[in-house]
Biopython code that builds the backbone (N, CA, C, O; Angstrom):
import numpy as np
from Bio.PDB.StructureBuilder import StructureBuilder

atoms = [
    (1, "MET", "N", (75.237, -17.150, 30.574)),
    (1, "MET", "CA", (74.609, -16.148, 29.745)),
    (1, "MET", "C", (75.079, -16.304, 28.309)),
    (1, "MET", "O", (76.252, -16.556, 28.035)),
    (2, "SER", "N", (74.154, -16.151, 27.434)),
    (2, "SER", "CA", (74.424, -16.312, 26.019)),
    (2, "SER", "C", (74.031, -15.039, 25.278)),
    (2, "SER", "O", (72.973, -14.463, 25.530)),
    (3, "LYS", "N", (74.889, -14.612, 24.370)),
    (3, "LYS", "CA", (74.574, -13.429, 23.575)),
    (3, "LYS", "C", (73.364, -13.696, 22.697)),
    (3, "LYS", "O", (73.051, -14.841, 22.371)),
    (4, "VAL", "N", (72.691, -12.619, 22.323)),
    (4, "VAL", "CA", (71.491, -12.696, 21.508)),
    (4, "VAL", "C", (71.633, -11.708, 20.356)),
    (4, "VAL", "O", (72.081, -10.576, 20.544)),
    (5, "SER", "N", (71.249, -12.148, 19.169)),
    (5, "SER", "CA", (71.255, -11.240, 18.025)),
    (5, "SER", "C", (69.847, -11.101, 17.477)),
    (5, "SER", "O", (68.999, -11.976, 17.654)),
    (6, "MET", "N", (69.622, -9.998, 16.818)),
    (6, "MET", "CA", (68.351, -9.771, 16.138)),
    (6, "MET", "C", (68.680, -9.193, 14.775)),
    (6, "MET", "O", (69.532, -8.313, 14.650)),
    (7, "SER", "N", (68.003, -9.691, 13.762)),
    (7, "SER", "CA", (68.177, -9.150, 12.417)),
    (7, "SER", "C", (66.811, -9.068, 11.764)),
    (7, "SER", "O", (65.862, -9.731, 12.183)),
    (8, "GLY", "N", (66.729, -8.252, 10.742)),
    (8, "GLY", "CA", (65.452, -8.143, 10.071)),
    (8, "GLY", "C", (65.461, -7.141, 8.942)),
    (8, "GLY", "O", (66.484, -6.535, 8.624)),
    (9, "THR", "N", (64.296, -6.981, 8.344)),
    (9, "THR", "CA", (64.121, -6.026, 7.264)),
    (9, "THR", "C", (62.925, -5.131, 7.565)),
    (9, "THR", "O", (61.960, -5.525, 8.218)),
    (10, "ILE", "N", (63.036, -3.925, 7.063)),
    (10, "ILE", "CA", (62.008, -2.912, 7.225)),
    (10, "ILE", "C", (61.787, -2.307, 5.841)),
    (10, "ILE", "O", (62.747, -1.984, 5.142)),
    (11, "VAL", "N", (60.538, -2.158, 5.452)),
    (11, "VAL", "CA", (60.215, -1.515, 4.179)),
    (11, "VAL", "C", (59.443, -0.250, 4.498)),
    (11, "VAL", "O", (58.430, -0.284, 5.197)),
    (12, "CYS", "N", (59.936, 0.873, 3.976)),
    (12, "CYS", "CA", (59.249, 2.137, 4.225)),
    (12, "CYS", "C", (58.343, 2.490, 3.046)),
    (12, "CYS", "O", (58.447, 1.909, 1.965)),
    (13, "GLN", "N", (57.483, 3.424, 3.274)),
    (13, "GLN", "CA", (56.583, 3.896, 2.234)),
    (13, "GLN", "C", (57.376, 4.631, 1.153)),
    (13, "GLN", "O", (58.439, 5.192, 1.418)),
    (14, "ASP", "N", (56.844, 4.619, -0.063)),
    (14, "ASP", "CA", (57.473, 5.339, -1.169)),
    (14, "ASP", "C", (57.682, 6.804, -0.790)),
    (14, "ASP", "O", (56.804, 7.454, -0.222)),
    (15, "GLY", "N", (58.865, 7.296, -1.119)),
    (15, "GLY", "CA", (59.184, 8.697, -0.867)),
    (15, "GLY", "C", (59.573, 9.009, 0.562)),
    (15, "GLY", "O", (59.829, 10.170, 0.882)),
    (16, "MET", "N", (59.626, 8.009, 1.436)),
    (16, "MET", "CA", (59.931, 8.239, 2.847)),
    (16, "MET", "C", (61.312, 7.725, 3.256)),
    (16, "MET", "O", (61.634, 7.704, 4.443)),
    (17, "GLY", "N", (62.126, 7.311, 2.287)),
    (17, "GLY", "CA", (63.426, 6.727, 2.605)),
    (17, "GLY", "C", (64.351, 7.646, 3.371)),
    (17, "GLY", "O", (64.998, 7.220, 4.328)),
    (18, "ASP", "N", (64.424, 8.910, 2.961)),
    (18, "ASP", "CA", (65.319, 9.837, 3.654)),
    (18, "ASP", "C", (64.837, 10.102, 5.078)),
    (18, "ASP", "O", (65.647, 10.204, 6.000)),
    (19, "GLU", "N", (63.534, 10.212, 5.258)),
    (19, "GLU", "CA", (62.978, 10.400, 6.600)),
    (19, "GLU", "C", (63.231, 9.159, 7.453)),
    (19, "GLU", "O", (63.545, 9.270, 8.638)),
    (20, "MET", "N", (63.093, 7.967, 6.845)),
    (20, "MET", "CA", (63.363, 6.730, 7.573)),
    (20, "MET", "C", (64.827, 6.692, 8.006)),
    (20, "MET", "O", (65.121, 6.309, 9.138)),
    (21, "GLU", "N", (65.743, 7.078, 7.131)),
    (21, "GLU", "CA", (67.169, 7.127, 7.501)),
    (21, "GLU", "C", (67.374, 7.992, 8.740)),
    (21, "GLU", "O", (68.106, 7.615, 9.655)),
    (22, "LYS", "N", (66.729, 9.145, 8.764)),
    (22, "LYS", "CA", (66.877, 10.067, 9.890)),
    (22, "LYS", "C", (66.369, 9.430, 11.181)),
    (22, "LYS", "O", (67.040, 9.500, 12.210)),
    (23, "VAL", "N", (65.199, 8.816, 11.136)),
    (23, "VAL", "CA", (64.619, 8.186, 12.326)),
    (23, "VAL", "C", (65.493, 7.024, 12.801)),
    (23, "VAL", "O", (65.708, 6.866, 14.003)),
    (24, "LEU", "N", (65.994, 6.217, 11.875)),
    (24, "LEU", "CA", (66.841, 5.082, 12.256)),
    (24, "LEU", "C", (68.153, 5.561, 12.882)),
    (24, "LEU", "O", (68.639, 4.957, 13.838)),
    (25, "ALA", "N", (68.724, 6.637, 12.351)),
    (25, "ALA", "CA", (69.949, 7.200, 12.945)),
    (25, "ALA", "C", (69.667, 7.691, 14.363)),
    (25, "ALA", "O", (70.505, 7.536, 15.252)),
    (26, "GLU", "N", (68.491, 8.281, 14.576)),
    (26, "GLU", "CA", (68.113, 8.726, 15.919)),
    (26, "GLU", "C", (67.942, 7.538, 16.860)),
    (26, "GLU", "O", (68.271, 7.628, 18.043)),
    (27, "MET", "N", (67.430, 6.427, 16.339)),
    (27, "MET", "CA", (67.282, 5.225, 17.167)),
    (27, "MET", "C", (68.646, 4.699, 17.599)),
    (27, "MET", "O", (68.819, 4.274, 18.741)),
    (28, "VAL", "N", (69.605, 4.728, 16.692)),
    (28, "VAL", "CA", (70.957, 4.282, 17.038)),
    (28, "VAL", "C", (71.551, 5.207, 18.100)),
    (28, "VAL", "O", (72.145, 4.733, 19.068)),
    (29, "ASP", "N", (71.396, 6.518, 17.927)),
    (29, "ASP", "CA", (71.906, 7.452, 18.925)),
    (29, "ASP", "C", (71.268, 7.216, 20.291)),
    (29, "ASP", "O", (71.949, 7.272, 21.315)),
    (30, "ALA", "N", (69.958, 6.951, 20.305)),
    (30, "ALA", "CA", (69.255, 6.716, 21.567)),
    (30, "ALA", "C", (69.737, 5.436, 22.246)),
    (30, "ALA", "O", (69.758, 5.355, 23.474)),
    (31, "ALA", "N", (70.120, 4.442, 21.459)),
    (31, "ALA", "CA", (70.564, 3.160, 22.012)),
    (31, "ALA", "C", (72.037, 3.153, 22.406)),
    (31, "ALA", "O", (72.494, 2.235, 23.087)),
    (32, "ARG", "N", (72.770, 4.156, 21.987)),
    (32, "ARG", "CA", (74.225, 4.185, 22.167)),
    (32, "ARG", "C", (74.678, 3.947, 23.609)),
    (32, "ARG", "O", (75.686, 3.277, 23.831)),
    (33, "GLU", "N", (73.966, 4.473, 24.569)),
    (33, "GLU", "CA", (74.386, 4.373, 25.976)),
    (33, "GLU", "C", (73.700, 3.246, 26.743)),
    (33, "GLU", "O", (73.930, 3.089, 27.943)),
    (34, "GLU", "N", (72.867, 2.466, 26.074)),
    (34, "GLU", "CA", (72.178, 1.387, 26.777)),
    (34, "GLU", "C", (73.154, 0.261, 27.120)),
    (34, "GLU", "O", (73.942, -0.159, 26.273)),
    (35, "PRO", "N", (73.101, -0.224, 28.353)),
    (35, "PRO", "CA", (73.975, -1.335, 28.728)),
    (35, "PRO", "C", (73.587, -2.609, 27.973)),
    (35, "PRO", "O", (72.409, -2.874, 27.734)),
    (36, "GLY", "N", (74.586, -3.376, 27.611)),
    (36, "GLY", "CA", (74.343, -4.666, 26.977)),
    (36, "GLY", "C", (74.297, -4.643, 25.465)),
    (36, "GLY", "O", (74.254, -5.703, 24.840)),
    (37, "ILE", "N", (74.305, -3.468, 24.859)),
    (37, "ILE", "CA", (74.284, -3.398, 23.399)),
    (37, "ILE", "C", (75.722, -3.402, 22.884)),
    (37, "ILE", "O", (76.513, -2.517, 23.211)),
    (38, "GLU", "N", (76.045, -4.402, 22.083)),
    (38, "GLU", "CA", (77.378, -4.490, 21.498)),
    (38, "GLU", "C", (77.386, -3.979, 20.061)),
    (38, "GLU", "O", (78.312, -3.275, 19.658)),
    (39, "ILE", "N", (76.368, -4.324, 19.294)),
    (39, "ILE", "CA", (76.221, -3.859, 17.910)),
    (39, "ILE", "C", (74.762, -3.474, 17.727)),
    (39, "ILE", "O", (73.860, -4.195, 18.153)),
    (40, "TYR", "N", (74.542, -2.342, 17.097)),
    (40, "TYR", "CA", (73.178, -1.882, 16.817)),
    (40, "TYR", "C", (73.257, -1.088, 15.526)),
    (40, "TYR", "O", (73.757, 0.037, 15.518)),
    (41, "SER", "N", (72.770, -1.660, 14.436)),
    (41, "SER", "CA", (72.991, -1.021, 13.138)),
    (41, "SER", "C", (71.805, -1.176, 12.193)),
    (41, "SER", "O", (71.092, -2.180, 12.207)),
    (42, "TYR", "N", (71.623, -0.154, 11.380)),
    (42, "TYR", "CA", (70.649, -0.175, 10.291)),
    (42, "TYR", "C", (71.398, 0.049, 8.991)),
    (42, "TYR", "O", (72.435, 0.711, 8.969)),
    (43, "HIS", "N", (70.874, -0.500, 7.913)),
    (43, "HIS", "CA", (71.532, -0.437, 6.610)),
    (43, "HIS", "C", (70.470, -0.183, 5.546)),
    (43, "HIS", "O", (69.377, -0.747, 5.600)),
    (44, "ARG", "N", (70.798, 0.664, 4.585)),
    (44, "ARG", "CA", (69.837, 0.941, 3.510)),
    (44, "ARG", "C", (70.178, 0.080, 2.308)),
    (44, "ARG", "O", (71.320, 0.060, 1.851)),
    (45, "GLY", "N", (69.185, -0.629, 1.801)),
    (45, "GLY", "CA", (69.351, -1.474, 0.629)),
    (45, "GLY", "C", (68.718, -0.835, -0.590)),
    (45, "GLY", "O", (68.663, 0.389, -0.710)),
    (46, "GLU", "N", (68.248, -1.665, -1.480)),
    (46, "GLU", "CA", (67.604, -1.196, -2.702)),
    (46, "GLU", "C", (66.213, -0.644, -2.408)),
    (46, "GLU", "O", (65.505, -1.134, -1.528)),
    (47, "GLY", "N", (65.843, 0.372, -3.153)),
    (47, "GLY", "CA", (64.491, 0.911, -3.053)),
    (47, "GLY", "C", (64.142, 1.366, -1.656)),
    (47, "GLY", "O", (64.836, 2.200, -1.074)),
    (48, "ASN", "N", (63.073, 0.822, -1.119)),
    (48, "ASN", "CA", (62.563, 1.223, 0.183)),
    (48, "ASN", "C", (62.931, 0.251, 1.294)),
    (48, "ASN", "O", (62.346, 0.299, 2.377)),
    (49, "GLU", "N", (63.900, -0.636, 1.038)),
    (49, "GLU", "CA", (64.227, -1.666, 2.023)),
    (49, "GLU", "C", (65.426, -1.285, 2.886)),
    (49, "GLU", "O", (66.452, -0.812, 2.397)),
    (50, "PHE", "N", (65.258, -1.508, 4.164)),
    (50, "PHE", "CA", (66.318, -1.292, 5.148)),
    (50, "PHE", "C", (66.520, -2.612, 5.887)),
    (50, "PHE", "O", (65.591, -3.408, 6.022)),
    (51, "SER", "N", (67.732, -2.831, 6.360)),
    (51, "SER", "CA", (67.985, -4.015, 7.171)),
    (51, "SER", "C", (68.530, -3.582, 8.526)),
    (51, "SER", "O", (69.009, -2.462, 8.699)),
    (52, "PHE", "N", (68.443, -4.496, 9.471)),
    (52, "PHE", "CA", (68.784, -4.216, 10.851)),
    (52, "PHE", "C", (69.582, -5.380, 11.416)),
    (52, "PHE", "O", (69.295, -6.541, 11.125)),
    (53, "PHE", "N", (70.592, -5.060, 12.229)),
    (53, "PHE", "CA", (71.315, -6.100, 12.957)),
    (53, "PHE", "C", (71.691, -5.547, 14.326)),
    (53, "PHE", "O", (72.195, -4.430, 14.441)),
    (54, "ALA", "N", (71.440, -6.338, 15.352)),
    (54, "ALA", "CA", (71.828, -5.978, 16.712)),
    (54, "ALA", "C", (72.434, -7.193, 17.394)),
    (54, "ALA", "O", (72.046, -8.332, 17.132)),
    (55, "LEU", "N", (73.382, -6.932, 18.266)),
    (55, "LEU", "CA", (73.978, -7.970, 19.107)),
    (55, "LEU", "C", (73.942, -7.453, 20.531)),
    (55, "LEU", "O", (74.426, -6.359, 20.822)),
    (56, "MET", "N", (73.365, -8.250, 21.413)),
    (56, "MET", "CA", (73.238, -7.878, 22.820)),
    (56, "MET", "C", (73.961, -8.915, 23.673)),
    (56, "MET", "O", (74.124, -10.067, 23.270)),
    (57, "THR", "N", (74.387, -8.490, 24.846)),
    (57, "THR", "CA", (75.121, -9.398, 25.721)),
    (57, "THR", "C", (74.254, -10.549, 26.231)),
    (57, "THR", "O", (74.766, -11.628, 26.529)),
    (58, "ASP", "N", (72.936, -10.320, 26.332)),
    (58, "ASP", "CA", (72.037, -11.367, 26.823)),
    (58, "ASP", "C", (70.584, -11.003, 26.516)),
    (58, "ASP", "O", (70.288, -9.906, 26.043)),
    (59, "GLN", "N", (69.697, -11.940, 26.792)),
    (59, "GLN", "CA", (68.263, -11.753, 26.536)),
    (59, "GLN", "C", (67.698, -10.585, 27.343)),
    (59, "GLN", "O", (66.856, -9.838, 26.843)),
    (60, "GLU", "N", (68.149, -10.424, 28.570)),
    (60, "GLU", "CA", (67.664, -9.337, 29.418)),
    (60, "GLU", "C", (67.969, -7.974, 28.793)),
    (60, "GLU", "O", (67.128, -7.077, 28.826)),
    (61, "SER", "N", (69.161, -7.816, 28.227)),
    (61, "SER", "CA", (69.513, -6.561, 27.563)),
    (61, "SER", "C", (68.598, -6.299, 26.371)),
    (61, "SER", "O", (68.189, -5.162, 26.135)),
    (62, "MET", "N", (68.278, -7.346, 25.627)),
    (62, "MET", "CA", (67.388, -7.205, 24.478)),
    (62, "MET", "C", (66.001, -6.743, 24.944)),
    (62, "MET", "O", (65.405, -5.849, 24.343)),
    (63, "GLN", "N", (65.505, -7.348, 25.999)),
    (63, "GLN", "CA", (64.176, -6.989, 26.512)),
    (63, "GLN", "C", (64.161, -5.557, 27.039)),
    (63, "GLN", "O", (63.233, -4.802, 26.749)),
    (64, "LYS", "N", (65.170, -5.180, 27.803)),
    (64, "LYS", "CA", (65.237, -3.818, 28.347)),
    (64, "LYS", "C", (65.311, -2.788, 27.226)),
    (64, "LYS", "O", (64.704, -1.722, 27.317)),
    (65, "HIS", "N", (66.048, -3.103, 26.182)),
    (65, "HIS", "CA", (66.148, -2.187, 25.047)),
    (65, "HIS", "C", (64.775, -1.962, 24.430)),
    (65, "HIS", "O", (64.392, -0.821, 24.174)),
    (66, "GLY", "N", (64.041, -3.026, 24.192)),
    (66, "GLY", "CA", (62.727, -2.915, 23.573)),
    (66, "GLY", "C", (61.721, -2.153, 24.418)),
    (66, "GLY", "O", (60.753, -1.602, 23.894)),
    (67, "GLN", "N", (61.946, -2.121, 25.719)),
    (67, "GLN", "CA", (61.031, -1.447, 26.635)),
    (67, "GLN", "C", (61.516, -0.070, 27.070)),
    (67, "GLN", "O", (60.842, 0.608, 27.846)),
    (68, "SER", "N", (62.680, 0.349, 26.576)),
    (68, "SER", "CA", (63.235, 1.632, 27.010)),
    (68, "SER", "C", (62.380, 2.800, 26.526)),
    (68, "SER", "O", (61.704, 2.712, 25.500)),
    (69, "ALA", "N", (62.423, 3.882, 27.276)),
    (69, "ALA", "CA", (61.666, 5.080, 26.908)),
    (69, "ALA", "C", (62.120, 5.606, 25.553)),
    (69, "ALA", "O", (61.302, 6.060, 24.753)),
    (70, "ALA", "N", (63.426, 5.544, 25.296)),
    (70, "ALA", "CA", (63.953, 6.028, 24.016)),
    (70, "ALA", "C", (63.414, 5.192, 22.859)),
    (70, "ALA", "O", (63.066, 5.738, 21.813)),
    (71, "MET", "N", (63.343, 3.888, 23.034)),
    (71, "MET", "CA", (62.836, 3.024, 21.963)),
    (71, "MET", "C", (61.348, 3.250, 21.758)),
    (71, "MET", "O", (60.881, 3.285, 20.619)),
    (72, "GLN", "N", (60.607, 3.400, 22.826)),
    (72, "GLN", "CA", (59.173, 3.656, 22.700)),
    (72, "GLN", "C", (58.912, 4.961, 21.955)),
    (72, "GLN", "O", (58.014, 5.028, 21.116)),
    (73, "ALA", "N", (59.691, 5.996, 22.256)),
    (73, "ALA", "CA", (59.547, 7.278, 21.565)),
    (73, "ALA", "C", (59.922, 7.145, 20.091)),
    (73, "ALA", "O", (59.252, 7.698, 19.219)),
    (74, "ALA", "N", (60.997, 6.407, 19.824)),
    (74, "ALA", "CA", (61.442, 6.226, 18.442)),
    (74, "ALA", "C", (60.397, 5.477, 17.624)),
    (74, "ALA", "O", (60.198, 5.775, 16.446)),
    (75, "MET", "N", (59.738, 4.520, 18.234)),
    (75, "MET", "CA", (58.726, 3.749, 17.524)),
    (75, "MET", "C", (57.552, 4.627, 17.077)),
    (75, "MET", "O", (56.922, 4.345, 16.058)),
    (76, "LEU", "N", (57.260, 5.672, 17.820)),
    (76, "LEU", "CA", (56.187, 6.586, 17.424)),
    (76, "LEU", "C", (56.521, 7.285, 16.114)),
    (76, "LEU", "O", (55.633, 7.520, 15.295)),
    (77, "ALA", "N", (57.795, 7.622, 15.905)),
    (77, "ALA", "CA", (58.218, 8.258, 14.657)),
    (77, "ALA", "C", (58.427, 7.231, 13.553)),
    (77, "ALA", "O", (58.200, 7.523, 12.379)),
    (78, "PHE", "N", (58.851, 6.050, 13.919)),
    (78, "PHE", "CA", (59.203, 4.983, 12.994)),
    (78, "PHE", "C", (57.977, 4.341, 12.358)),
    (78, "PHE", "O", (57.948, 4.096, 11.152)),
    (79, "GLY", "N", (56.964, 4.069, 13.179)),
    (79, "GLY", "CA", (55.777, 3.346, 12.738)),
    (79, "GLY", "C", (55.080, 3.925, 11.517)),
    (79, "GLY", "O", (54.814, 3.181, 10.573)),
    (80, "PRO", "N", (54.771, 5.217, 11.492)),
    (80, "PRO", "CA", (54.043, 5.789, 10.358)),
    (80, "PRO", "C", (54.815, 5.767, 9.034)),
    (80, "PRO", "O", (54.215, 5.935, 7.972)),
    (81, "LEU", "N", (56.118, 5.566, 9.084)),
    (81, "LEU", "CA", (56.927, 5.547, 7.855)),
    (81, "LEU", "C", (56.939, 4.176, 7.186)),
    (81, "LEU", "O", (57.299, 4.061, 6.015)),
    (82, "MET", "N", (56.548, 3.140, 7.918)),
    (82, "MET", "CA", (56.628, 1.777, 7.393)),
    (82, "MET", "C", (55.503, 1.484, 6.401)),
    (82, "MET", "O", (54.374, 1.945, 6.565)),
    (83, "ALA", "N", (55.834, 0.716, 5.379)),
    (83, "ALA", "CA", (54.854, 0.274, 4.393)),
    (83, "ALA", "C", (54.195, -1.035, 4.832)),
    (83, "ALA", "O", (53.105, -1.377, 4.375)),
    (84, "GLU", "N", (54.866, -1.754, 5.719)),
    (84, "GLU", "CA", (54.377, -3.046, 6.211)),
    (84, "GLU", "C", (55.067, -3.324, 7.539)),
    (84, "GLU", "O", (56.067, -2.677, 7.850)),
    (85, "PRO", "N", (54.566, -4.261, 8.326)),
    (85, "PRO", "CA", (55.237, -4.573, 9.593)),
    (85, "PRO", "C", (56.673, -5.057, 9.344)),
    (85, "PRO", "O", (56.928, -5.744, 8.355)),
    (86, "PRO", "N", (57.607, -4.705, 10.228)),
    (86, "PRO", "CA", (58.977, -5.190, 10.065)),
    (86, "PRO", "C", (59.036, -6.704, 10.234)),
    (86, "PRO", "O", (58.221, -7.295, 10.942)),
    (87, "LYS", "N", (59.997, -7.311, 9.583)),
    (87, "LYS", "CA", (60.231, -8.757, 9.722)),
    (87, "LYS", "C", (61.514, -8.917, 10.530)),
    (87, "LYS", "O", (62.603, -8.623, 10.038)),
    (88, "MET", "N", (61.385, -9.378, 11.755)),
    (88, "MET", "CA", (62.523, -9.505, 12.656)),
    (88, "MET", "C", (62.632, -10.932, 13.164)),
    (88, "MET", "O", (61.628, -11.626, 13.320)),
    (89, "SER", "N", (63.862, -11.364, 13.422)),
    (89, "SER", "CA", (64.066, -12.674, 14.029)),
    (89, "SER", "C", (65.227, -12.606, 15.012)),
    (89, "SER", "O", (66.212, -11.903, 14.789)),
    (90, "MET", "N", (65.092, -13.345, 16.096)),
    (90, "MET", "CA", (66.141, -13.423, 17.109)),
    (90, "MET", "C", (66.883, -14.733, 16.964)),
    (90, "MET", "O", (66.326, -15.740, 16.526)),
    (91, "ALA", "N", (68.155, -14.702, 17.343)),
    (91, "ALA", "CA", (68.987, -15.896, 17.257)),
    (91, "ALA", "C", (70.089, -15.825, 18.318)),
    (91, "ALA", "O", (70.266, -14.808, 18.987)),
    (92, "ARG", "N", (70.808, -16.909, 18.448)),
    (92, "ARG", "CA", (71.973, -16.981, 19.331)),
    (92, "ARG", "C", (73.196, -17.175, 18.446)),
    (92, "ARG", "O", (73.295, -18.190, 17.757)),
    (93, "PRO", "N", (74.133, -16.226, 18.448)),
    (93, "PRO", "CA", (75.318, -16.374, 17.602)),
    (93, "PRO", "C", (76.134, -17.607, 17.994)),
    (93, "PRO", "O", (76.277, -17.931, 19.173)),
    (94, "ILE", "N", (76.667, -18.289, 16.965)),
    (94, "ILE", "CA", (77.484, -19.475, 17.241)),
    (94, "ILE", "C", (78.908, -19.352, 16.727)),
    (94, "ILE", "O", (79.804, -20.020, 17.242)),
    (95, "ALA", "N", (79.141, -18.503, 15.710)),
    (95, "ALA", "CA", (80.491, -18.294, 15.185)),
    (95, "ALA", "C", (80.504, -16.946, 14.479)),
    (95, "ALA", "O", (79.520, -16.578, 13.837)),
    (96, "ALA", "N", (81.608, -16.199, 14.587)),
    (96, "ALA", "CA", (81.645, -14.864, 13.986)),
    (96, "ALA", "C", (83.069, -14.372, 13.819)),
    (96, "ALA", "O", (83.983, -14.817, 14.513)),
    (97, "ILE", "N", (83.241, -13.455, 12.895)),
    (97, "ILE", "CA", (84.453, -12.641, 12.766)),
    (97, "ILE", "C", (84.014, -11.222, 13.109)),
    (97, "ILE", "O", (83.006, -10.749, 12.584)),
    (98, "GLY", "N", (84.744, -10.544, 13.970)),
    (98, "GLY", "CA", (84.426, -9.170, 14.291)),
    (98, "GLY", "C", (83.841, -8.969, 15.671)),
    (98, "GLY", "O", (83.813, -7.845, 16.171)),
    (99, "PHE", "N", (83.375, -10.032, 16.295)),
    (99, "PHE", "CA", (82.908, -9.950, 17.673)),
    (99, "PHE", "C", (82.987, -11.343, 18.300)),
    (99, "PHE", "O", (82.932, -12.369, 17.621)),
    (100, "ASP", "N", (83.120, -11.325, 19.633)),
    (100, "ASP", "CA", (83.176, -12.587, 20.371)),
    (100, "ASP", "C", (81.779, -13.129, 20.577)),
    (100, "ASP", "O", (80.853, -12.386, 20.902)),
    (101, "VAL", "N", (81.634, -14.428, 20.386)),
    (101, "VAL", "CA", (80.345, -15.055, 20.673)),
    (101, "VAL", "C", (80.427, -15.636, 22.041)),
    (101, "VAL", "O", (79.459, -16.226, 22.521)),
]
sb = StructureBuilder()
sb.init_structure("model")
sb.init_model(0)
sb.init_chain("A")
sb.init_seg("    ")
for serial, (resi, resn, name, xyz) in enumerate(atoms, 1):
    if name == "N":
        sb.init_residue(resn, " ", resi, " ")
    sb.init_atom(name, np.array(xyz, "f"), 0.0, 1.0, " ", f" {name:<3s}", serial, name[0])
structure = sb.get_structure()
């Protein structure tokens, strides 16, 4: 089994940054108890841009997370706030400080 990471950027609509922060914090809370999640974080950048990083124990954990009832519910609140589709990419970690690969 190999760990899997996902990172990306999300751009919200003008004036919706604070609401996006709230929804993203709720997504983190909903994911907190999911098995296989080692890191799950959102970060606010300049303007309307947010970034995302997750580390999962394996591909199965990543898939289950995306299909969870909590994630599906969160996406209903998250979707209308976006200015454009999120840009996400998956990878396999090869070297790191702060977590075991």
